[in-house]
C-alpha positions as CSV (number, residue, x, y, z in Angstrom):
1,M,-0.6,5.0,-16.8
2,L,0.6,2.6,-14.1
3,Y,-0.2,-1.1,-14.5
4,A,0.4,-3.6,-11.8
5,N,-0.3,-7.0,-10.3
6,H,-3.1,-7.1,-7.8
7,H,-2.8,-9.4,-4.7
8,A,-3.5,-7.3,-1.7
9,F,-6.6,-5.2,-0.7
10,Y,-4.3,-2.3,-0.1
11,D,-2.5,-2.3,-3.5
12,A,-4.3,0.7,-4.8
13,Q,-3.7,2.7,-1.6
14,I,0.0,1.8,-1.7
15,L,0.3,2.8,-5.4
16,G,-1.8,5.9,-4.7
17,Y,0.7,6.9,-2.0
18,L,3.5,6.4,-4.5
19,I,1.8,8.4,-7.2
20,E,0.4,11.3,-5.1
21,V,2.9,11.7,-2.2
22,V,6.2,10.5,-3.6
23,L,5.7,11.6,-7.3
24,G,3.3,14.5,-6.7
25,R,0.7,13.5,-9.3
26,R,-3.0,12.8,-9.2
27,S,-4.1,9.2,-9.1
28,V,-7.2,7.5,-10.4
29,V,-8.1,3.8,-9.9
30,W,-11.1,1.9,-11.3
31,M,-12.7,-0.2,-8.6
32,E,-15.4,-2.9,-9.0
33,E,-16.6,-2.7,-5.4
34,L,-16.5,1.1,-4.8
35,D,-20.2,1.0,-3.7
36,H,-19.1,-1.1,-0.7
37,F,-16.2,1.3,0.2
38,P,-17.5,4.7,-1.0
39,F,-14.9,6.6,1.2
40,L,-12.2,5.4,-1.3
41,A,-13.6,7.9,-3.9
42,V,-11.7,10.6,-1.9
43,L,-8.5,8.7,-2.8
44,G,-9.3,8.7,-6.5
45,A,-11.3,5.5,-6.8
46,R,-13.9,5.5,-9.6
47,R,-16.9,3.0,-10.1
48,F,-16.1,0.1,-12.4
49,P,-18.7,-2.6,-11.6
50,P,-18.6,-5.5,-14.1
51,W,-22.4,-5.8,-14.1
52,D,-22.9,-2.1,-15.2
53,P,-21.4,-1.4,-18.6
54,G,-22.9,2.1,-18.7
55,S,-21.1,3.0,-15.4
56,R,-17.8,1.5,-16.7
57,L,-18.1,3.5,-19.9
58,S,-18.8,6.7,-17.9
59,T,-15.7,6.0,-15.8
60,I,-13.5,5.4,-18.8
61,R,-14.7,8.7,-20.3
62,E,-14.2,10.6,-17.1
63,T,-10.7,9.2,-16.7
64,G,-9.9,10.2,-20.3
65,R,-11.1,13.8,-19.6
66,L,-9.0,14.0,-16.4
67,M,-5.9,12.7,-18.2
68,A,-6.5,15.1,-21.1
69,A,-7.0,18.1,-18.8
70,D,-3.9,17.2,-16.7
71,P,-1.3,14.9,-18.3
72,A,0.2,14.3,-14.8
73,T,-3.0,12.3,-13.8
74,T,-2.1,8.7,-13.5
75,L,-4.5,5.8,-13.9
76,I,-3.6,2.8,-11.6
77,Y,-4.7,-0.2,-13.6
78,F,-4.8,-3.9,-12.6
79,P,-5.0,-5.8,-15.9
80,E,-5.5,-9.2,-14.2
81,G,-9.0,-7.9,-13.3
82,H,-9.3,-9.2,-9.7
83,L,-7.6,-9.7,-6.4
84,H,-5.7,-13.0,-5.9
85,P,-2.8,-14.4,-3.9
86,F,0.7,-13.4,-4.8
87,D,1.8,-17.0,-5.0
88,E,-0.5,-17.5,-8.0
89,G,1.8,-15.3,-10.1
90,V,0.5,-12.9,-12.7
91,L,-2.9,-14.2,-13.8
92,P,-3.6,-14.5,-17.6
93,F,-5.3,-11.5,-19.2
94,P,-5.9,-10.8,-22.9
95,D,-2.7,-9.8,-24.8
96,D,-4.5,-6.8,-26.3
97,R,-6.0,-5.5,-23.1
98,L,-3.6,-2.6,-22.7
99,Q,-3.7,-1.8,-26.4
100,R,-7.5,-1.5,-26.3
101,L,-7.2,0.8,-23.3
102,G,-4.6,2.9,-25.1
103,R,-7.0,3.5,-27.9
104,V,-9.6,5.1,-25.7
105,L,-7.4,7.1,-23.3
106,P,-5.1,10.0,-24.1
107,P,-1.5,9.3,-24.9
108,A,0.5,8.4,-21.7
109,Q,3.6,6.7,-20.4
110,W,2.9,3.1,-19.5
111,W,4.8,2.1,-16.3
112,P,4.8,-1.4,-15.0
113,I,4.9,-1.9,-11.2
114,V,4.9,-5.2,-9.2
115,L,4.3,-5.2,-5.5
116,S,4.3,-7.7,-2.7
117,V,3.1,-7.2,0.8
118,T,5.1,-9.3,3.3
119,G,4.8,-9.8,7.1
120,W,1.0,-9.7,7.4
121,N,1.4,-11.2,10.9
122,E,3.6,-8.3,12.0
123,A,2.6,-5.0,13.5
124,T,4.3,-3.2,10.5
125,P,4.0,-5.3,7.3
126,S,6.2,-4.3,4.4
127,A,5.1,-3.5,0.8
128,I,7.9,-4.1,-1.6
129,L,7.6,-2.5,-5.0
130,T,9.7,-2.7,-8.1
131,G,9.2,-0.6,-11.2
132,G,10.1,-1.5,-14.8
133,T,10.9,0.7,-17.8
134,S,8.1,3.0,-18.9
135,H,6.9,2.8,-22.5
136,R,5.4,5.5,-24.8
137,S,2.8,3.1,-26.0
138,P,0.9,0.2,-24.4
139,P,3.2,-2.8,-24.2
140,V,2.4,-6.0,-26.2
141,A,3.9,-8.4,-23.7
142,A,2.7,-6.8,-20.5
143,R,2.0,-10.1,-18.6
144,A,5.5,-11.5,-19.4
145,E,7.0,-8.2,-18.2
146,L,5.0,-8.3,-14.9
147,Q,5.9,-12.0,-14.4
148,R,9.6,-11.2,-14.9
149,M,9.4,-8.4,-12.4
150,Q,7.5,-10.5,-9.9
151,A,10.2,-13.1,-10.0
152,S,12.8,-10.4,-9.1
153,L,10.9,-9.6,-5.9
154,S,11.9,-13.0,-4.5
155,A,15.4,-11.6,-4.0
156,P,16.0,-10.2,-0.5
157,V,15.6,-6.5,0.2
158,R,19.0,-4.7,-0.4
159,P,20.5,-2.1,1.9
160,D,20.4,0.5,-1.0
161,D,16.7,0.0,-1.6
162,R,14.7,3.2,-0.9
163,L,12.2,3.4,2.0
164,L,9.1,5.4,1.0
165,L,7.2,5.2,4.3
166,D,8.1,3.8,7.7
167,G,5.4,2.4,9.9
168,R,5.3,2.9,13.7
169,P,6.2,0.1,16.0
170,G,3.5,-2.2,17.1
171,P,2.0,-2.4,20.6
172,N,4.4,-5.2,21.6
173,E,7.3,-2.8,20.8
174,R,5.8,0.3,22.4
175,W,4.1,-0.8,25.6
176,D,5.7,-2.0,28.8
177,L,3.1,-3.2,31.3
178,S,5.6,-4.9,33.6
179,A,4.5,-2.6,36.5
180,L,1.2,-4.4,36.5
181,R,2.9,-7.8,37.2
182,K,2.3,-7.5,40.9
183,V,-1.5,-6.9,40.4
184,F,-1.9,-10.1,38.4
185,T,0.5,-12.3,40.3
186,R,-1.1,-14.8,42.7
């Protein structure tokens, strides 16, 4: 079970890459708006619309079955409940939210992750992740833990940090159209 802050549309895809490609495990994520982006089901997204409690219950049961059948299956969970700007910090959520979830899902390791996406205006933005210590049971002070971890992301990237995936250079770094200068010069 991975629980994280949620401030970028691509959070689940980034964490899914971490879980599936880097760690070699199956990932599942509950998504309110899966009906709008059905292709994300291929990446492990499951329906979790707030207006449909029956669908949510079905998704919780399906996730429990997947985790029981394969303990390496990892649920990516955003306890804040919705997408919001990183600068807002970790939004409040009920203190017992993870404990309630722990009662309906099979036993799992609970791993906190905080991520920040920087450089949105660049051709290759960066996603910076930090992971905390995993727990055998749902943590009681999950929000405080995520807040502490988010504060640590304000530190600059260190040379010994691990690069998980490197993007390709943007068009401004790949293309040289200077040969066309004569065509467009008056």
